[in-house]
C-alpha atoms as one frame of an Amber mdcrd trajectory, in Angstrom:
protein
   0.054  -0.129  -0.056   1.160   3.772  -0.683   0.414   6.445   1.126   0.706
  10.490   0.142   0.918  13.055   1.623   1.017  17.253   0.187   4.028  18.490
   1.293   6.563  21.528   2.180   9.670  21.569   3.654   8.867  17.897   4.752
   6.038  18.994   7.099   2.280  18.672   5.846   1.576  21.108   3.536  -1.972
  23.250   4.583  -2.853  23.163   0.733  -2.973  20.441  -1.177  -3.117  22.439
  -3.974  -0.766  24.767  -3.900   2.029  22.076  -2.127   5.948  22.017  -2.928
   5.605  18.331  -3.791   4.152  14.855  -2.100   5.979  12.618   0.057   4.780
   9.284  -0.380   5.178   6.216   1.903   5.203   2.650   0.918   3.126   0.811
   3.605   3.463  -3.296   5.000   0.319  -3.364   6.193   0.930  -5.888   8.519
   3.829  -4.931  10.564   2.867  -1.522  10.671   5.557   0.147   8.924   7.014
   2.337   6.440   9.285   0.508   4.030   9.793   2.940   1.954   9.898   6.794
   0.836   9.317   9.717  -2.285   8.617  12.394  -3.216   6.856  13.586  -6.719
   7.149  17.261  -7.994   3.660  18.951  -7.514   2.146  20.279 -10.960   1.759
  23.868 -11.064  -1.895  25.606 -10.148  -4.628  24.194  -8.896  -4.617  20.664
  -7.868  -7.452  19.532  -8.701  -7.625  20.397 -11.812  -3.738  18.478 -12.882
  -3.470  15.165 -13.716  -1.729  14.545 -10.155  -4.746  12.684  -8.577  -4.020
  10.235 -12.359   0.005   9.648 -11.376  -0.698   8.939  -8.103  -3.216   6.824
  -8.319  -0.835   5.227 -11.159   2.040   5.032  -8.524  -0.051   2.724  -6.367
  -1.293   5.634  -3.694  -4.412   4.577  -2.348  -4.867   7.123   0.599  -3.847
  10.998   1.304  -3.705  12.673   4.108  -4.183  16.250   4.438  -4.437  19.415
   5.626  -6.906  20.881   4.006  -8.715  20.343   0.851 -11.614  21.495  -1.632
 -14.815  18.961  -1.834 -13.630  19.283  -6.044  -9.701  17.497  -4.732 -11.399
  14.776  -2.099 -14.017  13.969  -5.165 -11.267  13.901  -7.849  -8.698  11.662
  -5.852 -11.914   9.164  -5.010 -12.732   9.076  -8.370  -8.684   7.817  -8.929
  -9.220   4.987  -5.786  -7.118   7.628  -3.367  -9.276   8.157   0.138  -8.298
  11.105   1.630  -8.247  12.167   5.305  -7.617  15.512   5.886  -6.985  17.641
   8.875  -3.305  16.235   8.736  -0.656  19.160  10.098   3.163  18.174  11.104
   6.028  16.043  10.196   5.396  13.866   7.182   6.446  10.733   8.910   5.141
  11.745  12.043   1.621  12.028  10.714   2.272   8.712   8.195   3.051   6.501
  11.982   0.311   8.755  13.525  -1.606   6.695  10.817  -0.347   3.769  10.858
  -1.516   3.916  14.576  -5.156   4.184  14.431  -4.647   7.370  15.360  -5.615
   9.754  12.841  -9.729  10.885  11.137 -10.907  12.880   8.737 -11.788  16.059
   9.712 -14.118  16.979   7.396 -12.468  20.675   6.812 -12.846  22.183   3.159
 -10.604  24.940   1.861 -13.745  27.391   0.497 -12.358  29.696  -0.959 -11.393
  27.709  -3.468 -14.273  25.794  -4.262 -15.620  28.219  -7.033 -12.752  26.962
  -9.277 -12.587  23.470  -8.041 -16.094  22.327  -8.519 -15.890  19.662 -11.946
């Protein structure tokens, strides 16, 4: 399994569509541990209008741990088979570890100021 985190300076970027890059962790679900890490360049512009969901899905990503994200982006990721947990913050590896421990829940936080341009 692979999980992706929108990142800026090794921390969760609060704005999915404008992050510097995505940190992608490979997870051994049986052992509940992170086994590999890579970065994926972020596309320019609004994340939900780019091909990032398809790119991450093709890599095997099935979960996005994010800070704030508009409903349009959640839909685009979901349509690519990627579930989303919003409301995450902090250092990316620590956040991924929290998910492995089962302590993260989706906050439902939505990026309302961008809804008008990101709904599709």
